[in-house]
N, C-alpha and C positions, 0 to 999 in steps of 0.2 A: 606385658605391654609391647606392642609392635610400633616401631618407628620407621619412617621413610628412609630411604638410602641417604638423602640429603641431610636429614636430622642426625643419622648415625655418623656420617663423615664429620659433621660439625662437632658432635660430642667427642669423637676420637681426637680431634684437634684441641678441644678444650682440655682433655686429660693431659695431652702432651704439654700444653702450655703450663698446666698445673705443676708438672714434674720438673720444671726449670727453676722454680723458686721455693726454697724450703719453707719459708714463712707461710706461703699459700697452701702448700700441701699439709702442713701442720695444722692449719686452721680449718681446712675444708674436707680433710679425709681422716676419719677416725678408723685406725687399723683394726680395732677390736670388733669386727663384725663378720658378716657372711652374706652370701647370695643364697636364696631359696628357690630351687627349681621344682615346680609342681609337675603333675602328670601332663598337663596341657603343654608346658614348655618342652618337655621331653618328646611328646608326640609331634610337635611342630618340627623339631630338629630331625626326628626320624623320617618324617615325610619329605623333607627338603634336602637332606644330606645323602650323597651317593658315594661316599668314600669311607675308608676305615678310620679316618679322623676328621676333625673339623677345627675351625678357628674361633676363638673368642677374643674380643677387643675390650679393653677398658675405655670408658667414656665418661664425660660429665655432661649431663642433660639438665638444664636449669640448675637446681641446687643439689641434684642427686648424682652420686657415682653409680654408674651402670655397667653391666656386662652385656656385650652385644654378641649375638651368635651369628656366625657367618658360615653357612653350609658350603660344601665343596661338590663339584661335579665328579663324574666317573674318572676324570684325568687328574684329580687332586687340585683343581683350580677353583678359586673362589667364585661363587655364583653371584655376579654383580648385576644380573638382570632382574632380580627380585624387586618388587615394588616396596616391600616392607620386610623388616628383620626383627626377630624376637629379641627382647631385652628384659633384664631383671635388675632390680635396684639393690644396692648394697644397704644392708640394715644391721643394726646392733642386735645382738642376741637378747632374746626376751626371757629366757629361762635357762637353767642349768641343763647340761646334757652329759651323758656318759658315752665315752668313745671306746668301743670294743675292738681290740686288735686280736686276730686269730692267727695262731701258729699251728700247723699240722705237723706232728712228729710221729714217725712210724718206727717202732722197734722191730727189726727184722732178725729172726733167729734161723740159723742154718745148721742142720745136723746131718752129717754124712754117716750112713750105716754101711757095714760090710754085707756081703751076701748071707753072712751068718747072723745078721742083726746085731753085730757088735758096733758100738759107737766109735767111729774112726776119727771124727773131727767135729767140733762144735764151735760155731762162730755166732757172734751177736753184734749187730751194728745198728746205729740210729740214722734214719734218713729224714732230713728236713724237707719241708715243702719248697717248691720253686720260689715262693715269695720270701722265704727266709734266706735265700741265697741269690739275690738278684745280681745282674751284671753291673749294677751301679755301685758307687762307693758305699752307699747304704740306702735302705728303702725309706720311704716316707713314714714317719711315725708321729705319735703325739708330741714328741720332743720338737719336731719342726714347727708345730703350731705354737708351742710354748716359746720357741726362739723368736717367732714373728711377733708375738705379744710383747716380749721383753725388748727386742732389738730393732724392731721395724723402723722407728723414727730415727734411730742412730744410723741405720742403713740408708734411709733416704738422705739424711744430712751428708753422709760420706759420699754417696753417689753424686749428689748435686754439687758439693764443694769441689770434689776432685775431678769428676767427669762431666760436669754441667748437665747432669740428668740424662745423658745420651744412652746410658746402659739401663735405665729404669724401664721395666716392662711396659709394653703397649699392647701386646697380643700374646696368646698362648696357643700351642698346638695341643688338642685334647683328643685322646683315643675315643672313638665312638662308643666303645663298650662301657665307658664310664657312665653312660646315661641309661643303662638297662635297669629297669625296675622289676622286682619280682611281684607278680600279681598277688593281690590280697595281703601282701606283707609290707612292701615299701611303697609309700605314697608320695614321697618327696626326696629330693637330694639336697643336702646342705653343702655348699661350696665354701671352703675355708682357704686361707692363705697360710702357707708354711715357709720357713726360711731354712734352706739347706746350705751346707758348706761343701764345696767341691775341692778335693785335694788335687785333682788334675789341673783345674784352672786357678786354684789358689784364691777363691773368692766365695762370698755368700751370694745366693740367688734365690728368689721367691719361686714357689711352686703352688699350683692349685691342687687342693685335696678334695676329692669328691666323696662324700659320706652319705650312705644310704640311711634313711630315717623312716621310722614308723610313726605316723601322726599320733598314735595312741601310746607311744613309748618314748622315754627320754634317752633310750639307748641308740647309738649310731654305730655302724660298722664301716671301716674302710672298704671301698670297693676294689677288689683285686681282679685284674683282667683274667687271670687264669682260673678263676672260679667259674667262668662261663665259657671259655674257649680252651681248646686243647693246645697247650703251649709248654715247651720245655725250657723256656727262658723268660726272663722278665726284662727285656732289653730297653724298654722305654719307661720313663718316669710317668707319673700321673699327668704331668703337663710339662711342656718345654716353653720357657718364656723367650719372647723375642721383643726387644733385645734382652740379654746379650747373645743368645744362641739363635742366630738368624741365618743358618746355612741354607735354608730354603726360602730366603726372603723374596725370591722372585715370585713366589705364590701369594705374598701378602699384598694384594692389589689395593686394599683399603688404606695402605700407607700412602698411596700416591695422591 
């Protein structure tokens, strides 16, 4: 569903108002759900986004919680000139699904021979994939989804009571690679919310987790950026919430 810029700005304001009062968010937002991105949504973002990441905003449109996609231009600035923006509705899960997490482990064996073919040294080491050793405190896992399920309303209550809702997410920075679908295999992306703990900041914070799904299967896989691009590090999370992490807030023009 596409909404006009005016409708999107209104929806963003409605979500912000919702996060100031715990009783309202408890009544109007069921945390046990997801956003479903079909192929048309992914293609719309691909056509309009010209940067290596894009922004998504939470909004409230009529009675629905929605995710609003805001593409960026070549300079990483939000494209405010578009007449309409793609949105998807938050919905409760309709069936069970299996989440598959892949770890790639390589056993490397080194044998040093002499010129007489005598074994001089034998070494064996285990190499883990980049995803298993990210530069973050820990990678996103199914535990983060479970934490959100169990603790999300307590988290909202804490943030509203102590910080008046000012640290509750309004937008996320999402790597563009999270939207890549493999042809003839993946037909949609399920967007879930997880709750992580940061030792650095001493706080819990939500993340968006993008899960590739096959419409003919109940199995979903976490999308890892380095499955598609050559990367020696995993320096970014699946999504960075703003607030509380708004170091690039100057780019969040839809906040104005």
